[in-house]
N, C-alpha and C positions, 0 to 999 in steps of 0.2 A: 449656434452652442459651442462654447469651448470645452475641452476635456474635462476641466474641473465641474463644470455644468452637468455635463452628463454624468459623472460620477456620482454627482449630488441626487441626480434625478434616479439613478438606480439604488443608491443607498435609502432613498425616500419610497421605493416601490412604485416609482411614477413610470417605469418603462421596464419590460420584461429582460431578464437576462439570458443570453445564449449558454447553454452548459454543453449541448452536444450530446453525445451517447457514451459519456465516460461510464466505465464500469469500475468497481471497486471489489476486488476478492480478496476477502479475509480467509486465512488457512487456519485451520484449527479452531473449534469452537473454545473461547477463552472470555473472560471478563474484557479484555482489551479488544478482541474481534466484536463483541456485543456492542461496546461504543464506537468503534469505527464503522459498523455498519451503520447505526443508528445516526451518527453525526454525518457519515458520509451521503446517506439519502437526503438529509436537510441540505446538502452542498450540490445536491443534483446527480450524483452517482446512481446508477443501478447497482445495489448491493446484493453481493453473493457470498454465501459461507459455503467453504469447502471442508469436509471433515471425513476422512477416511473410515473413521470409526462409527459414522452416520449418526451424528447428532441430530437432533430433530431441527428439521427444517433445512438440513444441509444436502449439499452434493456430495457424494461419496468419493467422486474422481474430478480431475481438473477438467473443466469444459474448453471449448475452443476459445482461445484469448486474442483478442485483436489489438491493434496498435492504440486504441483507446482505453485498454483495461490497465489498471495498477493492482498489483498483487501484494500483499502484505502477509508474510507468515510470522503467527504471533506465538509461536512456542518452537523452542530450538532443541528441546529435549525429547521429542516425540520421535518412535522408530521410524514412522512413515516419513519423516523429513526428507531424506535423500530421494526417495521415487517420486514425492509430490513436487519437488523442486526440479527435479529432471523434467517431468511433466510438462510443468510449466514452462521451462527454458526452451522446449521444443516448439512453442509458440511465439507469436509476434507481439508480445506484451509491452506495453510502453514504459513499464517501470516494474521492478521485481525487488523486494527487499525482506530481509528477515531482522526480527527484533534480537538483540544481544548486545554485549559488552564489547565496546569496540578497542578493548586494551589487549584482547588475545584472539586468534584465529577462531572463527566460529565452527562448530562441529558440522556444519553442513558442507564445509569445504572437501573435508575426508569422506563424509557421506556420497558427495557427488564423485569425487574421484574413484571410490570404489565402484561406482556404477559406470565408469568409462565416459564420464562427461568431460569434455576437453576444458582445458584451462581459460579458453576466451568466454565460452559460456560460463563458466563459474564466476569470472569476472563481472558478469553482467547482475550479479546479486548484490544488491546495496546493503552494507551494514556499518555502521547502526542505521535505523531509520528516523525520520522525523528531524524536527530542529531541537538545537540543544538549548532547552529552557528549564532544565532541572527537573523534567517530569518523573514522577513517582509512582503516582496511582494510575490504574487504567484509564479512567477520563482524560487525564492528564497526558499520557502516553497517546492515546488515540488522537487528542488535538494537536499535539507535536507532529504526529505521522502526517495528518491530513493537511496540516499548514505546509510542513515539507514538501508533500506531492503538489500542493498548489504553487508554491514557490518554482518547483522543478519545471511543472508544466508551463509556467509563466517566464520561464528563464530568468528568474530571480534568485538572489542568494538567499532570502530569507532575513529577517531581523529588521532593526529599525534604520538602517541605510537605505536611502533612496536614490 
């Protein structure tokens, strides 16, 4: 069977796909987090919401994060931003990112510096998140983010160049 035949068989549901034990952690209850977690489950992620304010169904603290964990912070205006990111950066998460405008330094940088987090750890935080598809709505942002995570996981640039 060629790789094209195998890809077709997967697309038609004729063979199971291997997703591993991927975990998606959305930080802060928000419309984007809701869509990330919903779509993430469809993609085979174990979906986890972390919200220090205790949103329904959320963990209030960052759990143990392993190398198969992707963390997406969905609000950069929350006062808990620095401590939550600091705690996430203490683990071996595969990928950590935060929503925000790429045209200026995000507030997370100073928040982490104020907490004594070293610059190398701060540089682990990706910003912006997702593929540049011009997303504006929470579902679009979630799709762009998840597509970016898939591309990164598969060492692909994302987009229409193969």
